[in-house]
C-alpha positions in Angstrom: 42.5 -60.2 -86.4 45.8 -61.4 -85.0 45.9 -61.9 -81.2 49.5 -61.4 -80.2 50.5 -60.0 -76.8 54.2 -59.8 -77.1 54.4 -56.1 -77.7 51.3 -55.0 -75.8 51.4 -53.2 -72.4 50.7 -55.2 -69.3 47.0 -56.1 -68.8 45.8 -54.3 -65.7 44.5 -56.3 -62.8 40.9 -56.0 -61.7 41.4 -56.5 -58.0 38.7 -55.4 -55.7 40.2 -53.2 -52.9 39.2 -53.4 -49.3 37.2 -50.2 -49.8 35.3 -51.7 -52.6 34.4 -54.8 -50.7 33.0 -52.7 -47.9 30.6 -50.9 -50.2 27.3 -52.6 -51.0 27.7 -54.4 -54.3 25.2 -56.3 -56.4 25.7 -59.8 -57.9 25.3 -58.1 -61.4 28.3 -55.8 -60.6 30.3 -58.8 -59.4 29.6 -60.6 -62.7 30.7 -57.6 -64.7 34.0 -57.3 -62.7 34.5 -61.1 -63.1 34.1 -60.8 -66.8 36.8 -58.1 -67.0 39.2 -60.1 -64.8 38.6 -63.2 -66.9 39.3 -61.3 -70.1 42.5 -59.9 -68.7 43.5 -63.3 -67.3 43.0 -64.9 -70.7 45.3 -62.3 -72.3 47.9 -62.7 -69.6 48.1 -66.4 -70.0 48.9 -66.1 -73.7 51.9 -63.8 -72.9 55.4 -65.3 -73.5 57.0 -66.9 -70.4 59.8 -64.3 -70.5 57.4 -61.3 -70.6 57.7 -58.7 -67.8 55.8 -55.4 -67.2 57.4 -52.0 -66.9 57.5 -52.4 -63.1 59.2 -55.8 -63.3 56.1 -58.0 -62.7 56.4 -61.4 -64.5 53.7 -63.1 -66.4 53.3 -65.8 -63.7 53.0 -63.1 -61.0 50.4 -61.3 -63.1 48.4 -64.6 -63.5 48.6 -65.3 -59.8 47.3 -61.9 -58.9 44.4 -62.2 -61.3 43.4 -65.6 -60.0 43.5 -64.2 -56.5 41.1 -61.4 -57.7 38.7 -64.1 -58.9 38.8 -65.9 -55.6 38.0 -62.6 -53.8 35.1 -61.9 -56.1 33.8 -65.5 -55.5 34.1 -65.1 -51.8 32.2 -61.8 -51.9 29.5 -63.3 -54.1 29.1 -66.3 -51.8 28.7 -64.0 -48.8 26.1 -61.9 -50.5 24.1 -65.0 -51.6 24.3 -66.4 -48.1 23.0 -63.2 -46.5 20.2 -63.0 -49.1 19.1 -66.6 -48.6 19.1 -66.3 -44.8 17.1 -63.1 -44.9 14.6 -64.6 -47.4 14.2 -67.8 -45.3 13.6 -65.8 -42.1 11.0 -63.5 -43.7 9.0 -66.1 -45.8 8.8 -69.3 -43.7 7.5 -70.1 -40.2 10.2 -71.6 -38.0 8.6 -75.1 -37.8 8.2 -75.3 -41.6 11.8 -74.3 -42.4 13.7 -77.1 -44.2 17.4 -77.6 -44.0 18.9 -78.0 -47.4 21.3 -81.0 -47.8 24.9 -80.0 -47.6 26.5 -79.7 -51.1 30.2 -80.3 -51.6 30.9 -77.3 -53.7 32.8 -74.7 -51.6 34.2 -71.6 -53.2 34.7 -72.0 -56.9 38.3 -72.0 -58.1 39.4 -69.9 -61.1 39.7 -73.0 -63.2 36.1 -73.8 -62.5 35.1 -70.3 -63.4 36.9 -70.4 -66.7 35.0 -73.5 -67.9 32.2 -71.9 -69.7 30.3 -75.1 -70.1 30.3 -75.6 -66.3 28.6 -72.3 -65.6 25.2 -72.9 -64.2 22.5 -70.3 -63.5 21.4 -70.8 -59.9 17.7 -70.0 -59.6 16.4 -70.8 -56.2 16.6 -74.5 -55.7 17.3 -75.2 -59.3 20.1 -75.4 -61.7 19.7 -74.6 -65.4 21.7 -76.4 -68.0 21.2 -76.1 -71.7 17.9 -74.3 -71.0 16.5 -77.1 -68.8 15.5 -76.4 -65.2 16.5 -79.2 -62.9 15.3 -79.3 -59.2 17.9 -79.6 -56.5 16.6 -81.8 -53.8 15.9 -80.7 -50.2 15.8 -83.1 -47.2 14.2 -82.6 -43.9 16.4 -83.1 -40.8 13.5 -84.0 -38.6 13.3 -87.8 -39.4 16.8 -89.2 -38.7 15.3 -92.7 -38.5 12.3 -94.2 -40.3 10.7 -97.5 -41.2 10.7 -98.2 -44.9 8.9 -101.6 -44.6 7.0 -103.0 -41.6 9.3 -104.3 -39.0 8.2 -107.8 -38.0 9.3 -111.4 -37.3 7.7 -114.2 -39.2 8.1 -117.9 -40.0 8.7 -119.2 -43.5 9.6 -122.8 -44.4 10.2 -123.6 -40.7 12.8 -120.8 -40.4 12.5 -117.6 -38.4 13.0 -114.4 -40.4 13.6 -110.9 -39.0 12.8 -107.8 -41.1 15.5 -105.2 -41.0 15.2 -101.4 -40.4 16.0 -98.7 -42.9 17.9 -95.9 -41.2 18.6 -92.5 -42.8 21.6 -90.5 -41.7 21.9 -86.7 -41.7 23.0 -86.7 -45.3 19.9 -88.6 -46.4 21.8 -91.8 -47.1 19.9 -95.0 -46.4 21.3 -98.0 -44.5 19.9 -101.3 -43.4 20.2 -102.8 -40.0 18.9 -105.8 -38.1 17.0 -104.4 -35.0 19.5 -103.6 -32.3 22.6 -104.0 -34.5 24.9 -101.5 -36.1 23.6 -100.3 -39.5 26.2 -101.5 -42.1 29.4 -103.5 -42.3 31.4 -100.2 -42.6 29.6 -98.7 -39.6 30.2 -101.7 -37.4 33.9 -101.4 -38.0 33.9 -97.7 -37.7 32.3 -97.8 -34.3 34.5 -100.8 -33.3 37.6 -98.8 -34.2 36.4 -95.7 -32.4 35.6 -97.7 -29.3 39.2 -99.0 -29.2 40.5 -95.4 -28.9 40.9 -94.4 -25.3 43.4 -91.6 -25.9 42.8 -87.9 -25.3 44.7 -84.7 -25.8 45.5 -83.0 -22.5 46.1 -79.2 -22.2 46.6 -76.4 -24.7 50.2 -77.4 -25.4 49.3 -80.9 -26.6 46.4 -79.6 -28.6 48.6 -76.9 -30.2 51.3 -79.4 -31.1 48.7 -81.8 -32.5 47.2 -79.1 -34.7 50.6 -78.2 -36.0 51.3 -81.9 -36.8 48.0 -82.2 -38.7 48.8 -79.0 -40.6 52.2 -80.3 -41.6 50.7 -83.6 -42.6 48.2 -81.7 -44.8 51.0 -79.7 -46.4 52.9 -82.9 -47.2 49.8 -84.6 -48.6 49.0 -81.6 -50.8 52.6 -81.5 -52.1 52.4 -85.2 -52.9 49.1 -84.8 -54.8 50.5 -81.9 -56.8 53.5 -83.8 -58.1 53.7 -84.1 -61.8 54.3 -87.8 -62.9 55.9 -86.4 -66.1 58.7 -84.6 -64.3 62.1 -86.4 -64.4 62.5 -86.2 -60.6 59.0 -87.5 -59.9 60.1 -90.9 -58.5 62.7 -89.3 -56.2 60.4 -86.6 -54.9 57.3 -88.9 -54.5 59.4 -91.4 -52.5 60.8 -88.7 -50.2 57.3 -87.2 -49.5 55.7 -90.7 -49.0 58.4 -91.5 -46.5 57.7 -88.3 -44.6 53.9 -88.9 -44.6 54.4 -92.5 -43.3 56.3 -91.0 -40.3 53.1 -89.6 -38.9 51.8 -93.1 -38.1 55.0 -94.3 -36.5 55.5 -93.0 -32.9 59.3 -93.1 -33.0 59.6 -91.4 -36.4 57.0 -88.9 -35.4 58.9 -87.9 -32.3 62.0 -87.2 -34.3 60.2 -85.6 -37.3 58.3 -83.2 -35.1 61.1 -82.7 -32.6 58.8 -83.5 -29.8 61.6 -83.8 -27.2 62.1 -80.0 -27.5 58.4 -79.2 -27.9 57.6 -78.7 -24.2 55.4 -81.8 -24.0 55.9 -83.7 -20.7 56.1 -87.2 -22.1 57.1 -87.1 -25.7 57.1 -90.9 -26.2 53.6 -91.3 -24.8 52.3 -88.2 -26.7 53.7 -89.4 -30.0 52.0 -92.8 -29.6 48.7 -91.0 -29.0 49.1 -88.7 -32.0 50.0 -91.6 -34.2 47.0 -93.6 -33.1 44.6 -90.7 -33.8 46.1 -90.1 -37.2 45.9 -93.8 -38.1 42.2 -93.8 -37.0 41.5 -90.7 -39.1 43.1 -92.4 -42.1 41.1 -95.6 -41.5 37.8 -93.7 -41.3 38.7 -91.7 -44.4 39.5 -94.8 -46.4 36.4 -96.5 -45.1 34.1 -93.7 -46.2 35.7 -93.7 -49.7 34.7 -97.4 -50.1 31.0 -96.9 -49.3 28.7 -97.7 -52.2 25.7 -95.5 -51.4 26.5 -91.9 -51.9 25.8 -88.6 -53.5 28.6 -88.7 -56.1 31.3 -86.0 -55.8 32.2 -83.8 -58.7 34.5 -85.6 -61.1 37.2 -83.2 -62.3 37.7 -85.2 -65.5 34.1 -85.1 -66.5 33.4 -82.1 -68.8 30.2 -80.7 -70.1 31.5 -80.2 -73.6 29.0 -78.9 -76.2 28.1 -82.5 -77.1 27.7 -83.7 -73.5 25.8 -80.6 -72.5 23.1 -81.3 -75.2 22.9 -85.0 -74.1 22.7 -84.0 -70.5 20.0 -81.5 -71.3 17.9 -84.2 -72.9 18.6 -86.6 -70.1 17.4 -84.0 -67.6 14.3 -83.4 -69.7 13.4 -87.1 -69.6 14.0 -87.3 -65.8 11.7 -84.3 -65.4 9.1 -86.0 -67.5 9.4 -89.2 -65.4 8.9 -87.1 -62.2 5.8 -85.4 -63.7 7.6 -82.2 -64.4 7.3 -82.4 -68.1 5.0 -79.3 -68.2 7.5 -76.5 -68.9 5.0 -73.8 -67.8 4.7 -75.5 -64.4 8.5 -75.7 -64.1 8.9 -72.1 -65.1 6.4 -71.1 -62.4 8.2 -73.1 -59.8 11.5 -71.5 -60.7 10.1 -68.1 -60.8 8.6 -68.4 -57.3 11.5 -70.4 -56.0 9.4 -73.3 -54.9 10.3 -77.0 -54.7 8.1 -79.5 -56.6 5.4 -81.2 -54.5 6.4 -84.8 -55.4 3.3 -86.4 -53.8 1.0 -84.4 -56.1 2.8 -85.3 -59.3 1.9 -88.1 -61.6 5.3 -89.8 -61.7 5.8 -92.9 -63.9 8.1 -94.7 -66.2 11.9 -94.8 -66.4 14.7 -93.3 -68.4 16.9 -95.6 -70.5 20.2 -94.6 -71.9 21.4 -96.7 -74.9 25.0 -96.4 -76.1 28.3 -98.2 -76.7 30.6 -99.0 -73.7 32.7 -96.1 -72.6 30.5 -93.3 -73.9 29.9 -91.8 -70.5 26.5 -93.2 -69.5 27.5 -93.7 -65.9 29.1 -90.3 -65.8 25.9 -88.6 -66.9 24.0 -90.3 -64.0 26.8 -89.4 -61.5 26.8 -85.8 -62.6 23.0 -85.5 -62.3 23.0 -87.0 -58.8 26.0 -84.8 -57.7 24.4 -81.6 -58.9 20.9 -82.3 -57.5 21.9 -83.9 -54.1 20.4 -87.3 -55.0 21.9 -90.5 -53.5 22.7 -93.0 -56.3 22.1 -96.8 -56.0 23.6 -99.0 -58.7 22.4 -102.5 -59.4 24.1 -104.8 -61.9 21.6 -106.9 -63.9 22.4 -110.3 -65.4 20.6 -113.2 -67.1 20.9 -115.4 -64.0 18.9 -113.1 -61.8 15.6 -114.4 -60.4 12.8 -112.2 -59.1 13.7 -113.1 -55.5 17.2 -111.8 -56.1 15.7 -108.3 -56.8 14.0 -108.0 -53.5 15.9 -109.6 -50.6 19.2 -111.2 -49.7 19.3 -113.8 -47.0 22.1 -114.0 -44.4 22.8 -116.1 -41.4 23.5 -114.1 -38.2 23.9 -115.6 -34.8 22.0 -118.7 -35.8 19.1 -116.7 -37.1 18.2 -116.2 -40.8 18.0 -112.5 -41.6 16.3 -111.2 -44.7 18.0 -108.0 -45.9 16.5 -105.8 -48.6 18.5 -105.5 -51.8 19.8 -102.2 -53.1 16.7 -102.0 -55.3 14.3 -101.9 -52.3 16.7 -99.6 -50.4 16.7 -97.2 -53.3 12.9 -97.1 -54.0 12.3 -96.4 -50.3 14.8 -93.6 -50.1 13.3 -90.2 -50.9 14.9 -88.5 -54.0 17.1 -91.5 -54.7 18.2 -92.6 -58.2 18.1 -96.3 -58.9 20.4 -97.1 -61.8 19.9 -100.6 -63.4 23.0 -101.4 -65.3 22.7 -103.7 -68.3 19.0 -103.6 -67.8 18.3 -105.6 -71.0 20.1 -108.7 -69.6 17.1 -109.5 -67.3 14.9 -112.3 -68.6 11.4 -111.1 -69.6 9.7 -113.1 -66.9 12.0 -111.4 -64.3 11.7 -107.9 -65.8 7.9 -108.1 -65.2 8.8 -107.4 -61.5 9.2 -103.7 -62.5 5.9 -103.3 -64.3 3.9 -101.9 -61.4 6.9 -99.8 -60.2 7.3 -98.0 -63.6 3.5 -97.5 -63.9 1.5 -94.8 -62.1 1.3 -97.1 -59.1 5.0 -96.7 -58.4 4.6 -99.8 -56.1 6.3 -103.2 -55.7 3.9 -106.0 -54.9 5.5 -108.8 -53.0 3.8 -111.9 -51.6 3.5 -110.5 -48.1 3.6 -106.8 -48.5 3.4 -103.7 -50.8 6.3 -101.3 -51.0 5.5 -97.9 -52.5 8.3 -95.8 -54.0 9.2 -92.8 -51.9 8.6 -89.3 -53.2 11.1 -88.1 -55.8 12.6 -91.5 -56.6 14.0 -91.7 -60.2 14.7 -94.9 -62.3 17.5 -95.0 -64.8 18.4 -97.9 -67.0 21.6 -98.4 -69.0 22.2 -100.8 -71.9 24.5 -101.3 -74.8 23.1 -101.2 -78.4 21.1 -104.3 -79.4 23.5 -105.1 -82.2 26.3 -105.8 -79.7 27.2 -109.5 -79.3 25.6 -111.0 -76.3 23.2 -108.1 -75.9 19.5 -109.0 -75.5 16.6 -106.9 -76.6 15.1 -104.6 -74.0 12.1 -106.6 -72.5 8.9 -105.3 -74.1 7.3 -104.7 -70.8 10.0 -102.3 -69.8 10.3 -100.7 -73.3 6.7 -99.7 -73.3 7.1 -97.9 -69.9 10.4 -96.1 -70.8 11.7 -93.0 -72.4 14.7 -93.9 -74.5 17.7 -91.7 -75.4 20.9 -92.6 -77.2 24.4 -91.9 -75.9 27.1 -92.0 -78.6 30.6 -90.8 -78.9 31.2 -87.1 -79.5 31.3 -86.4 -83.3 34.7 -85.8 -84.7 33.7 -84.0 -87.9 30.9 -81.6 -88.5 29.9 -79.0 -91.1 30.1 -75.4 -90.1 26.6 -73.9 -90.7 28.0 -70.5 -91.6 30.8 -71.4 -94.0 29.5 -74.9 -95.1 33.1 -76.1 -94.4 33.9 -79.4 -92.7 35.7 -78.9 -89.4 37.1 -81.1 -86.6 35.2 -80.7 -83.3 37.0 -80.3 -80.1 34.6 -82.2 -77.8 36.8 -85.3 -77.2 40.0 -83.3 -77.4 38.8 -81.1 -74.5 38.5 -84.3 -72.4 41.9 -85.7 -73.4 43.8 -82.5 -72.9 43.3 -82.7 -69.2 45.6 -85.8 -69.2 48.4 -84.3 -71.3 50.6 -82.3 -68.9 52.0 -79.5 -71.1 48.5 -78.3 -72.2 46.4 -79.4 -69.1 46.7 -75.8 -67.7 44.9 -74.3 -70.6 41.3 -73.2 -69.9 38.6 -74.7 -72.2 38.2 -71.3 -73.9 41.9 -71.0 -74.5 42.2 -74.5 -75.8 39.2 -74.1 -78.1 40.7 -71.0 -79.7 44.0 -72.8 -80.2 42.3 -75.8 -81.6 40.3 -73.8 -84.1 43.4 -71.9 -85.2 45.9 -74.8 -85.4 43.6 -77.6 -86.6 40.7 -75.9 -88.4 42.5 -72.8 -89.7 39.7 -70.7 -88.3 39.3 -67.8 -85.8 41.9 -65.3 -84.6 45.5 -66.1 -85.0 47.3 -66.8 -81.7 51.0 -67.0 -80.9 52.0 -70.6 -80.1 55.3 -72.3 -79.5 56.3 -75.3 -81.6 55.8 -77.8 -78.8 52.2 -76.7 -78.2 51.4 -76.9 -81.9 53.0 -80.4 -82.1 51.0 -81.6 -79.1 47.7 -80.2 -80.4 48.3 -82.0 -83.8 49.2 -85.2 -82.0 46.0 -84.9 -80.0 44.0 -84.4 -83.1 45.5 -87.7 -84.5 44.7 -89.5 -81.3 41.0 -88.6 -81.7 41.1 -89.3 -85.4 42.3 -92.9 -84.9 39.8 -93.5 -82.1 37.0 -92.2 -84.3 38.2 -94.4 -87.2 37.9 -97.5 -85.0 34.4 -96.6 -84.1 33.5 -96.2 -87.8 35.0 -99.6 -88.6 33.2 -101.3 -85.7 29.9 -99.7 -86.6 30.2 -100.8 -90.2 31.0 -104.3 -89.2 28.1 -104.6 -86.8 25.6 -103.1 -89.3 27.1 -105.3 -92.1 28.1 -102.3 -94.2 31.8 -103.0 -94.0 34.1 -105.9 -94.7 36.8 -105.4 -92.0 35.9 -107.5 -88.9 36.4 -105.5 -85.8 34.3 -105.8 -82.6 35.9 -103.5 -80.0 36.6 -99.9 -80.8 38.5 -97.3 -78.8 36.1 -96.0 -76.1 36.5 -92.7 -74.3 38.3 -94.7 -71.6 40.6 -96.1 -74.2 41.4 -92.7 -75.7 42.1 -91.3 -72.3 44.5 -94.2 -71.6 46.3 -93.4 -74.8 46.5 -89.7 -73.9 48.0 -90.6 -70.6 50.6 -92.9 -72.2 51.5 -90.1 -74.6 52.0 -87.7 -71.7 53.8 -90.1 -69.4 56.4 -90.9 -72.1 56.8 -87.3 -73.4 56.1 -88.5 -77.0 55.9 -85.0 -78.3 59.7 -84.8 -78.2 60.7 -88.5 -77.8 62.9 -90.4 -80.3 60.3 -93.0 -81.3 62.8 -95.1 -83.1 64.3 -96.0 -79.7 61.0 -96.9 -78.1 60.0 -100.5 -77.7 57.7 -102.2 -80.3 57.8 -99.0 -82.5 57.2 -99.6 -86.2 58.6 -97.5 -88.9 56.2 -94.8 -90.1 54.2 -94.6 -86.9 53.7 -91.1 -85.5 53.4 -90.4 -81.7 49.6 -90.8 -81.8 49.8 -94.1 -83.7 52.4 -95.4 -81.2 50.3 -94.4 -78.2 47.3 -96.1 -79.6 49.2 -99.3 -80.4 50.8 -99.5 -77.0 47.5 -99.1 -75.1 45.0 -100.9 -77.4 46.9 -103.9 -78.8 47.7 -105.6 -75.4 44.0 -105.8 -74.7 43.4 -108.0 -77.8 45.2 -110.9 -76.0 42.5 -111.0 -73.3 39.5 -112.3 -75.4 38.9 -115.0 -78.0 38.3 -112.7 -81.0 41.1 -110.4 -80.2 43.3 -111.5 -83.1 40.7 -110.1 -85.6 40.7 -106.8 -83.7 44.5 -106.7 -83.7 44.6 -107.3 -87.4 42.0 -104.5 -88.0 43.9 -102.1 -85.7 47.1 -102.7 -87.6 45.3 -101.9 -90.8 44.0 -98.6 -89.3 47.5 -97.7 -88.0 48.9 -98.3 -91.5 46.5 -95.6 -92.9 47.8 -92.1 -93.3 46.2 -90.3 -90.3 
């Protein structure tokens, strides 16, 4: 069936009226309304840009109205869920047993988030369900804002005085270390030092009102700057103008002029502008400082997508994590979800670790980030290397005020933080005699035995190891002591070709293309569902026919070629490493590499560029080949065996792709 909307009547908006929102409405009814709005929105976005309804409403106005409808439905749903949860908590739990759930950075979902079918999770109590796997979302008690992870003491070793440090947990459950009586971390020391240097205050309603207006204008400018499109011809000019206006907010003289403070009614405009500038500089300082902290619950990465391939991989990862936590019994999990109960970590037989094996750039770190972000778990990364000794895994030693201070490493900090995830990157690089340190930790004991103390893993702690495949140069085998205690999963690149089970035809998958399209401006606005339909029609010749302009068709085909070349390099590298191919090539195009090529394609408008006038272009190269060449080949100058990879890439680019 042909899907063309050029001659159809205007799709009607499904906007809830004020009367509707006042009537009691169930979540099921909201979902039905949302489905209708989404269907209408999908059709509206496929209308020609010049389309207009009988009453003069343009396509863009129609889309905006429908998106607003979705936001109103989301707000209504959030309000209903909040009321239900509050009522349930009040009725079921005594006051002293009530726990406060960790704040999750999710807010009201945007229409774009709603449209991503693969990012739709079924919320069931304190769980999320992805690919049929129930995953507990962690709760944290606010009662213990400070706690001892290891015994605090002072002792003598080798004639030197050592002080143990404290572990301190903040309101978000993040763990820091501090010498007794000192500030907790480097960043906190400087945060407090900066705040102590601020002696300015805002006096009176007029000053406060003017300050709020200044902050609002700064926010508008910042959002305008972030929304600029680097592909627009006027990007450099507009970004420079906005950056100059933003900088004025930290310069008292420029701020006075920019906000017209002389005519604002403030008594001393010069003094007031200095105070505003100081406050804004401090806010920016603290914001930058927080962004650089290493211990965190990862925020949602807008560029990470649960494509069909990654959803399956994530489902298996979550299954292995549940098994590690003692939640492998599906009947037990189903019962917990049904009764909306959290796991009792102390009663579970938790052991082992989960190891992800895969080539570089396949998204191993992203999977761990996504898991932690969705389940409210703080993530601690530790980079392993062959030169690590056992003592390096436990404590660092620093000299402070003439006293030697022993500070726990990120490993000890992680295992003593409830619900934390300890990620051991390049785990297999540890020497076998050093890797034995983890034996008792990955066993049922879940304990680290040191010379002078025993440290038991806190409830809910998870261990994740990452490694490249053993056939990679310089990659060591996973130590046997760890291998025996681990659940292993592989993490490869999304498949580019697959056989349709219904037609037995080979088709090109859209997994990697879904990721890359976010970095190509003319098609980045397409929802995943819209893009999938266009891909199946334009690339695989399947599905309903859709009306497409020539530029979109060109970009989709170039995108397919980008993925095809990337996939070809992976085949060549795999053949060389397994000794089934003659072409020597050691570095393929990872997902990071294909994203870099997609960005280059977008930044240089290669879909309509005259390639013959581009630098280093070779006759016969199409836009995808040129983008790959300009982003991959320069890297071959940075390592010794790069010439062989350069030669192999030139052979691949010469193929008819």
